N, C-alpha and C positions, 0 to 999 in steps of 0.2 A: 250161260253160265256153265262152268265144268261142275259135274257130278262129282259131290264132295269125296264120294269113295275113290274116285280117280285123281283127283287133285292133288296130292302129295306126290304121286307117281309122275303126274304129267309137269309138275313144276321142277321137279328133278332132273327129269330127261331134257326141258327146254334148257335148264341152266346148265347142264352138261353141252348142250349144242353152243352155247356162247364161249364157254370155257375151251372147247376143243378148237373152235375156229379161232379163237384169239391165241391161243398156243401155236397154232400152225404157222400163224403171222409172227409170232414172237421167235419162233423157231426158223423160220425162214432169214429173220435178219441177224441171227448169231452164226449162220455157216455160210457167210460168204455173199448173201442176198444184197446188203447194202452195197458192196464193191461191185456188183452186176449191175445193180442199178444206176449209181454214179456213172459206170461207163458208159450205159445206154443214153443217159442225159447228155454226156460230153458229146457223144455220137451226134445227138438232135441237134443240140446246140451249135454244132460246127457246121452244120449243113443249111444252106439258103432256102430250099424248098421247104413245102408242106410236108405234114405227116399223113401219111396213109394208114388207115387202122384197119385190120381185117381179120375176120374169123369166121366160124359158122356155129350153128347151133346156141348151147348158152354162152359159149365164149363169144359168141358174136354180139350176144346183147350187151356182153361186159365191154366188148370194144366200141359199141354205140356209145356208151357213156364214157368211155375214156377219151374218144374223139372229142365228145363235147365239153369236157372238163379242159382240154388243150386250147378249144377255142374261146372258152371262157377266160382263160388266162393270157389270151392275146396271139396264140399261136395259131398259123392256118392249119387245119386238120380236118378229114373226111374219113367217114366211115365206107367200106367197101365190101359187100357181103362176098364170100371166098367165091361162092357158086357162080355168083354174076359175074366176077372176074374171066371167067371163062366164055362170056358170052357178050363181050364188048367193054364192060365195065375197068377193064386193066387200063383204058384211056384216063382215067381218073387219077393213075399214079404220077407226081412229080417227080421227074428225073433227077431233079436238083435235092429231093427230099430224101424221106426216111419211109420205110415200110415197116410197121408195127403188126406182129403176126400173133395172134392167140390160137393155141390150140394145147389142151391138156395132154392129149396122146402123142402130138407132134407126127400122126402118120395119116391125117385126115385126107380121103383121096382129094376133095374138091381144092385142096392145098397145091397140088401138084402144078399147075398151069401158072400160079402167081409167083410159086418158087422159081420155076422154069424163067419168066418172064424178068425177075429181078435179077438172077444170075445173069442171064443175057446182056442185059444193059446196065449190069454193074451198079445197082441201086442198092445201097446199105440195107439191110433185113435185121430187125431187132426180133427174136422170137420170145415169148413168154409161153414156157412149156415144162412138164415134168422132167423130163430128160433131155441131155445135149447130144446124146446117143442116137435121138429119134432122127428122121429124115430132115424134119423141121429144123430141129437142134444143129445138127451138122452143117447145113446150108447156111445160117445164120452168120451174121457178121459178127454179132453179139447173141449170146444165148444166155438168157435169165431164166434158168432152171431152179424149180422148187422141190424136184423130187417126187418121190410117192406119198400120197398123202391119203389119209384115212376120210373118207367122205362122210359126214353127219347124218345123211339120209338114213332110214332104217333099214335098208338092204345093202348100205356102203356103196350104191352105184349111181344116184343121181347126182350131176354137179351141183355141190354145195362148198365144201369146204374149198375146193380148186378154184370157184369162181369168186369167193369173197377174197382169196389169196391175189387172183388175178387182179382183181378191182383195187386192191390195196397197192398192189405194183404199179397198176395205171396211176393211181393218184401221187404215186412218190415219184414218177416219172413226169409227171404235168406239173407238179410243186416244185420239184427240183429244177425242173428246166425253166420256171418262173423266175426260181431265186438266181440263177445264172444271168438271165434276162434282165434282171433288175426291175421286174414289174412293180409298179407303185398302186397305190388305192385309186390315184387317178386313173390309169391304166384300166383297172378293173372296172372301174365306173363306166368307163366310155365302153365296154362292151355288155354292160348290164344297166341302159338308161333306163329299162321300165320297170314298172311293179316296187313292191316295197324296199328290195334290195337297192335299187337303183335311188329311192327316195332317202335311206339312210346313207347314202353315199353322196349326195348334194354338199356343195361347199357353201359357205357362208356369202362368196361372193355373186353366188346364183341368184339369191333371195334378198339381199342387203338394200336398204332404202339408198337412194344416192342423189345427187345432183338437187333439183328444185324441190324433191321430196325431202329433204333434211330440214329439221327443224331450227335454222340458225335466227340468233336473235344478236341485237346489238346489247353491248357490254353496259351503257347505261339505260337500258330500258327498264321500266318500274318491275320490280317483280310481280305485279298483278297483273301486268300486260304479258308478262311470260307465261301465266298460267293459260291464256287465250292463244298462245302459239302451242303451247303443249296440248290442248285440247284439242286444236284443229288438224295437226300433223298426226295425232293418235298413235304417238311412240311411247309417251309416257316419259317424256325428256324433251330438253331443249339444249342447243349447243351455243355457246358464248364465244363470241369475238369482238376484238376492238381493232376494228378495220379488217387486215388481211390475218390478223394476229388470234390464234385459237386459245382461249382462256381456260375453257373447260366445259362443265357438264351440267346442267341442273334437272334433278329428276322431280317426279310429282312427289316424291318421298321428301325431297329438301323443300318442297313447298309447302307441305304440310308441317313438318318440323318448324317452320319460320311462319307459321299462319299469323301469331300474335301481331308480326313486324310486317306484315306483306305491303304496309303502305309507305314503310320508311326505308324498304331495301331497293338495290339496284339488281340487275342480273350479275354484275361482276363482284357483289357482294357475297354471292350465295355460290357460285359457279366452284365445283368440285376439279381443282386442276389435275389429279391422278385418277380419271374414271375407270373402269374395267374394260380393257380392250379384248377383241377376237380378232383372228388373222382371218383374212378373206380366202384363204385356200383350206382352214378348217373345216371338217365335215360339221355337218349340224347337230350329228349327236354329240360330238366332242363340244362344239359351242355351248350346248345347251347343258351339259356336265358343268362347263366353266363358270356358267353364269348361275346356276343353282348352288356352285361349292362358293361362289362369293356373295349368295343372296342378293342378286341385282335381277332385273327382268331384261335390261337392254345392255347391248354391247357396243362399244364403238370400234369401228374400223379405221385406221390411221394408215398413211402411205410412209415411206421410209424416212420423211423428215416429219414424222409425229403431226401431220396435218389429218384432220378427218376427211375421209372420203367415202363413208358411210354408216349406218346403223342398223343393227339386228335384234328384234324383239325376240324373246324367248318363246312366243306365240309362233312365230314362224319357224323356228328349229323344229318344234314339235306337231305343226300342223300336217 
């Protein structure tokens, strides 16, 4: 717990940190930063090879995250520590790709061999630095320069505002590239198959019941017998067909509503010819929202001829 005597001043200080870092990003976007980033995105998009991200110190840590973001959005990318580049890691660089170098000063000595290598083999460099007049800025094919910044560190020295801005620029590069490349939710899911994120992006087609698991019943089947099929298949519904012609769906709710005359009706008498449907390419999150909105627990998946090919229960969507 923060001492009450200091809580007001600390709260003011922390608030000021957020305001100043947000202001730095806002200022960058207003003085040509957007155009510089767009030029860099276009350069990367036009190259067939992978992206090599490099830096040292705090810029290096930011570079690792940026490389990971590129990969998560489907573009091959690696991080190469600038100092290690001088000791054999220059071999990581794809000559058909782009090198993205982060350095606040643009004068870091460890970058010299990397810059020389890129110039020798005519590998495009994108610099993210504070000055285009720095050694790195002048050597780069495209320089994304953000100017002098006031670091929010108490002494104004530790990389804080500058690394926050570098990270924002990296995000803009990666997301902008994914936009040009037409990355879809399916592509994103391909690179995130595990964990909660992958689960949220799974589709109806991956979990729906199909084939012999579907609760088909004949149109002439007595409604009382339909209840047995519903119970056996445990999906809360039955699919009614007359020969090869699909007539509709009967839910356990339909059974309850017609319980008084359950011995009088056949399946065809109760079938709903306009059931709630979901698309097999729909994510489970979206499918669940759709079923809840229509106040049903099961969705029918059909082909292009409106013939049933699957069923998905809301429990499968949220499991």
